[in-house]
C-alpha positions as CSV (number, residue, x, y, z in Angstrom):
1,M,-21.4,16.4,13.4
2,R,-21.7,19.3,11.0
3,Y,-23.7,22.5,11.6
4,R,-24.7,25.8,10.2
5,K,-26.3,28.8,11.8
6,S,-29.2,30.8,10.3
7,G,-30.3,33.7,12.5
8,P,-31.3,32.2,15.9
9,T,-31.4,28.6,14.5
10,F,-28.6,26.0,14.4
11,I,-29.0,23.3,11.7
12,L,-27.1,20.2,12.6
13,R,-26.4,16.9,10.9
14,L,-25.2,14.1,13.1
15,D,-23.5,11.2,11.4
16,R,-23.4,7.4,11.8
17,G,-22.0,6.3,15.2
18,E,-22.6,9.6,17.0
19,E,-24.6,9.5,20.2
20,I,-27.4,12.1,20.1
21,V,-27.7,13.3,23.7
22,S,-24.0,13.7,24.5
23,T,-23.2,15.3,21.1
24,L,-26.0,17.9,21.7
25,K,-24.7,18.6,25.2
26,D,-21.2,19.1,23.9
27,F,-22.5,21.3,21.1
28,C,-24.6,23.5,23.6
29,E,-21.5,24.0,25.8
30,E,-19.3,25.0,22.8
31,Q,-21.9,27.3,21.3
32,D,-23.2,28.6,24.7
33,V,-26.8,27.6,24.0
34,R,-28.7,28.4,27.2
35,F,-32.4,28.2,26.1
36,A,-33.8,26.6,22.9
37,T,-36.3,24.3,21.4
38,V,-35.2,21.2,19.5
39,Q,-36.7,19.2,16.7
40,G,-35.3,16.5,14.5
41,I,-35.6,13.3,12.4
42,G,-33.2,10.6,11.4
43,A,-32.3,6.9,12.1
44,V,-30.8,5.1,15.1
45,D,-29.8,1.5,15.8
46,N,-29.5,1.6,19.5
47,A,-31.7,3.8,21.8
48,V,-32.5,4.0,25.5
49,I,-35.9,5.6,26.2
50,G,-37.8,6.0,29.4
51,I,-41.1,6.9,30.9
52,F,-41.6,8.7,34.2
53,A,-43.8,7.0,36.8
54,A,-45.4,9.9,38.6
55,K,-46.5,7.8,41.7
56,T,-43.1,6.5,42.4
57,K,-41.2,9.5,40.9
58,E,-38.9,7.2,39.0
59,Y,-37.9,6.7,35.4
60,H,-38.3,3.3,33.9
61,T,-36.1,2.7,30.8
62,T,-35.9,0.2,27.9
63,T,-33.3,-0.4,25.3
64,L,-34.3,-0.6,21.6
65,S,-31.8,-2.4,19.4
66,G,-31.8,-2.7,15.6
67,D,-32.9,-0.3,13.0
68,H,-35.3,2.5,14.1
69,E,-36.5,5.5,12.3
70,I,-36.8,8.7,14.3
71,T,-40.3,9.9,13.3
72,S,-40.1,12.8,15.8
73,L,-37.4,14.2,18.1
74,A,-38.7,17.2,20.2
75,G,-37.7,19.0,23.3
76,N,-35.9,21.9,24.9
77,I,-32.6,23.0,26.2
78,T,-32.3,25.0,29.4
79,T,-29.6,25.2,32.1
80,M,-29.2,23.6,35.5
81,D,-26.2,24.2,37.8
82,N,-25.0,26.5,35.0
83,K,-24.7,23.6,32.5
84,P,-26.8,22.7,29.5
85,Y,-29.9,20.6,30.5
86,L,-31.5,18.7,27.6
87,H,-35.1,17.5,27.9
88,L,-35.7,15.4,24.8
89,H,-38.6,13.1,23.8
90,I,-38.4,10.8,20.9
91,M,-40.8,8.7,18.8
92,L,-39.2,5.7,17.0
93,S,-40.6,3.2,14.5
94,D,-39.2,-0.2,13.9
95,A,-39.1,-2.4,10.7
96,T,-42.7,-3.6,11.4
97,Y,-43.9,0.0,11.8
98,L,-44.5,-0.3,15.5
99,A,-43.9,3.0,17.3
100,F,-42.1,3.5,20.6
101,G,-41.8,6.8,22.4
102,G,-40.6,8.4,25.6
103,H,-37.9,10.4,27.2
104,L,-34.6,10.1,25.3
105,T,-31.7,8.9,27.4
106,S,-29.4,8.0,24.6
107,A,-29.4,6.9,20.9
108,V,-26.7,6.1,18.4
109,V,-27.2,7.4,14.9
110,S,-27.2,4.6,12.3
111,G,-27.6,6.7,9.1
112,T,-28.0,10.4,9.8
113,C,-29.9,12.7,12.2
114,E,-31.1,16.1,11.2
115,I,-31.7,18.5,14.0
116,F,-32.9,22.1,14.4
117,I,-32.0,24.0,17.5
118,H,-33.9,27.3,17.7
119,T,-32.3,29.5,20.3
120,I,-34.3,31.9,22.5
121,D,-32.7,35.1,23.8
122,E,-33.4,35.0,27.5
123,P,-31.8,32.0,29.3
124,L,-34.0,29.7,31.4
125,G,-32.9,27.5,34.3
126,R,-34.3,24.5,36.0
127,R,-34.8,23.5,39.6
128,F,-35.7,20.3,41.3
129,D,-39.4,20.1,42.5
130,A,-39.5,17.5,45.3
131,G,-43.3,17.3,45.0
132,V,-43.2,16.2,41.4
133,G,-39.8,14.5,41.5
134,L,-38.6,16.3,38.4
135,N,-36.3,19.1,37.3
136,V,-38.9,21.8,36.2
137,F,-38.6,25.2,34.6
138,D,-37.5,27.8,37.1
139,L,-40.1,30.5,36.2
C-alpha cells in the first residue's frame, strides 16, 4: 500500500494481493484515524460480503470468487474498545455485469484499489445496541 495526505484526506493505493479490510485497519492504527468517511474503487478476485438479517440479528455471508470490479466502496471509520472500527459496504460487478453488494467482510485486491479516507476532527465511538443487534454510533 502507498498513500499520501492532503489536508484531512488520505489518498491510498492498495496493490495486488492486499486484503482491503485488514490493510485499512492497520493503516488506521498507524495513522491514528479515529473518525472518517471512506470511498473507493478498484478490482478484487476474492471477496466475502454479507447482509444483516434484522429479524434474527445475524449476518449471512457469501464468497465471490473470480474477477470483480469495485463499482463502489463506501463506509465510515469510528472506534470501539479504543480500536479502529470499520463499517464498509461494497458493490461489485462480475464479468457478466451482474452486481453484488453488501457489508464488506474481506476482499483481496486483484489489480489496484484506490481509496479516499476523509478524516473528521472529533472522534466517534460505537456501542452495542442489543435491541438492534448491531454496533451503532455512540452519539
